[in-house]
N, C-alpha and C positions, 0 to 999 in steps of 0.2 A: 504493500500500500504506500510505501514511502517513495515510489518511483515517480510520483508526480505531485505538483504543488497546487493547492486550492486555497488561495488567499480570500479572506473575507473583506467586505467593504469597510468594516470597522477597523481591521488591521491596516488597510491601505490609507484610510482617512487619518489614522493615528500617526502615520509616517508622512503625511502631507501629500499622498499620491491619490490620483483618481484613475481607475482603469478605463480602457477604451470601451469595454462592454461589461454589462452585468449579465452573468449567466443565471437565468432563473431556473432553478432545479425542478421545482414542483413536488407535489406530494409523492407521486409514483417514483420519481427519480431519487427521492430521499428515503422512502420506506419500503417500496416493493422490492423483494429480494431479486427477482429477475431483472427489473428495470434499473437497479443500481448499476448493473454491468454496462448499461447504455450511458449513464452519467459518467462512469469511469472512462469509457471509450472516448466520449466527446472531450473530456478534460485532457486525456492523453494527447488527443489531436491538437487541442489549443496550446498545450505545453510544447509540443513538438515543433509547431510552426511559430511559436513566440507571440501568440496573441495576448495582449494585456487584458486580463479579465479578473473578475472577483465574483464571489457569491455573497448572498446576504446571511447564509448560515442560519443560526437560531433566530435571526430577525425576520426570516421569511416565513409567512404562513400561507395557507391555501388561498388561491385567488378568489375563491367564493363561487367559482363556476358551477360546481355540483349543487350548491345551495340554490342558486338562481334557477337552474334548470328544473330542480325539484319543486320550485315554487316558494322557497323561503327567501323572499326579497330582503327582509330585514337583516338576516344573517349575511347575505351576499354583501350588502352595503357596509356592514361592520367590518368584514374581512377586507373588502376593497379599500376602504378609507384608511384602515390601519397600514396596509401595504403601501398605499400612495404616500402617506405621511413619511414612512421610512425612506422610500425611494427619493422623494423630493428633498428630504433632509440631506441625502448624499448627492443631490444634484445629478441624478442618473439621467443620461441622455439616450442610451442605446441598450436595448434588452434583447438577449438571445435565449430562446428556450426550445427544448426538444419536444414539448407537449403542445399539440395544436389547440387544446382547450385553454391552456394558460395563454398561448399566443393570441387566440381570438379575444379572450377576455381583456387582457392588458392592452391590446392594440385597439379594439373597437368599443369597449365598454368602460374602461378606466378614464378616458378623456372627459366624459360627462361628470366625473367626480373629482376632476382636477389633476388627473395623471396623464400627461402628454409625453409619450416617448416614441422613439423609433423602435419598432418591435419586429424582430426577424426570427423566422423559424429556422431550426438548425439545418434543414435541408437547403435553404437558401444560403445560409452562411457557409456550409460545406461547398456548395456550388461556386460561391465567390472565391473561396480559398483554392479550389481546383483551377478555376479560370485564371487566377492571378499567379498560378504556378507555385503557390506556397505549399499546397499538399501535392506531393509527388508520389504517384502510384507506381510501384515496381513492375506491376504486370506479372502474369504467370502465377498469381496467388491461388488460393483454394477455390475461388469463384470463376476462374478463367474458363471461358467457353460454356459455362453452365447456363441453363435457362432460369431466369429470375422473373417473377411477376411482382408488380407493385400494387398494393392495396391503397386506394385513395381514402384518406381520412376525411370525414365530413367537414370538420372545422378547418382543415387545411385547403381542401378542394372547393367544394361548393360554397362554403362560407367566405373564403378569401381568395379564390381563383389561383391558388398555388398548385399548378399541375406539372410544369416543366422542370422546376428545380430538382425535385426528387428523382425524376427520370434521368436528368443530365448526370446526377451523381452516380446512379446505377450504371449508366452507359460508360462512365469513366473507368469502370471496373473490368472492361473487356469481357462483357458477358452478352448473352442474348436476352433482350428484354421482351417478354411475351405478355401481351395484354389480356386481361379477362374481358368477357363480353360486355359486362357492365363496368366501365372505367371512366375516368375523368368526370365530366359533368353528369354522367349517368351512373357513377359509382354507387355501390350498395353499402350502407352502414354496416359496421362489424357487429352492431347490436348493443354497444356499450354507452352510446351517447344519451344525452338528456337525463343523466344520473341513473340510467338503467344498469350501469356497471355495478351498482351497490345493492342490487336486489335480484331475486330469482325471476326468470321470465314468466309472463302470463301463460296459461295453458294454450296450446295451439298445435299445429301439425308438425312444425319444425322450428328449432331455435334459429335466430337470424345468423348467428356466427357459423352455424353448421352449413346453412345455405351459402354463405359467402365463401367458406372454406372449400365447399364442393366446386364453386366456380374457379377458385385458385388452383385446385388440384387438376381440374379439367384442362388447364393450359399445358400440363406436362412439366410444369416448373419444378426444379429441384430445391428451390428456396423461395420463400415469400418475404418480400421486403416491406417494411412498414416505417412510418415516421411518427408514431403515436404510442404512448404506453397502454392506453385502453385497447387499441387495435392489436398490439403485441400479445396481450393476454387473451383476447377473444379468438384471434386466429390460431394461437398456440393450442388453446382448448379445443378448437374445431379440428385441428390436425390430430390431436389425441383422440377425439371422438371417432375419427375415421381410422384409428390405429395406423397412422402413417408417419408418426413422429421419428421413426428410425431413418427414413429416407428423405423426408421433407422438413427442413428447418425454417424457423421464422426468425428473422433478424431485423433490428433497427438499422437504418442507414449508417449511423455513426459506427456501429459495430463492424459493419462490412468494410468501411473505409479504414478503420483502425487495424483490422486484420490485414488488409492489403498493404498498409504502410509498415506492417511488421512490428507494431507497438502494442 
């Protein structure tokens, strides 16, 4: 764990520094065992290319997105205002996050409460680093020549029109990108949005994540790429439901890039 540095905003402020970007980790990136690996992969990339960044650490709380989606507007505003006060105190200008839910909330919903920031999803940030030549991919890694399909997250795609960045990142891996029938503007939800992540599904013929996983497996892809912690969980569960976890893996974009960089 000591191979990479994760400075906090408080530490940087104490030494009179201000980072270029605030990395918003999010609840999943902090507490979900599987998704912690994505946080670590992204941090390793930032360290490797020398990006000046910091996290809020214990000063970061949930954006309030699940509360608002579930109908608890009061709790959402409490969470949001607390976060905005902290970020404004540090004069944060630029926020990068790996979670489309955090991305959407901070970008589109915090301005109404006094939080105006440039907010970038990690797929866009990774694309920038690749385009600028800061992230150099060795080629011939474990994904070379493999079929990869990308699952569009609702809050990244339809809500914010980010479709090309994640695909450009995947294409940089020297792989074959195969699209599902429902992709881009017609992408199907993984089943976790709207705070559905935190409850059992209502009775029906089939769970949404199983339906979506079937579409992914139908492409013949050897790996499913995602850019969202909720999607990662739901698609992984879907692959397990189909007993295909031995041959089809689900990865976040940051993990794929970090593996290809050999870090």
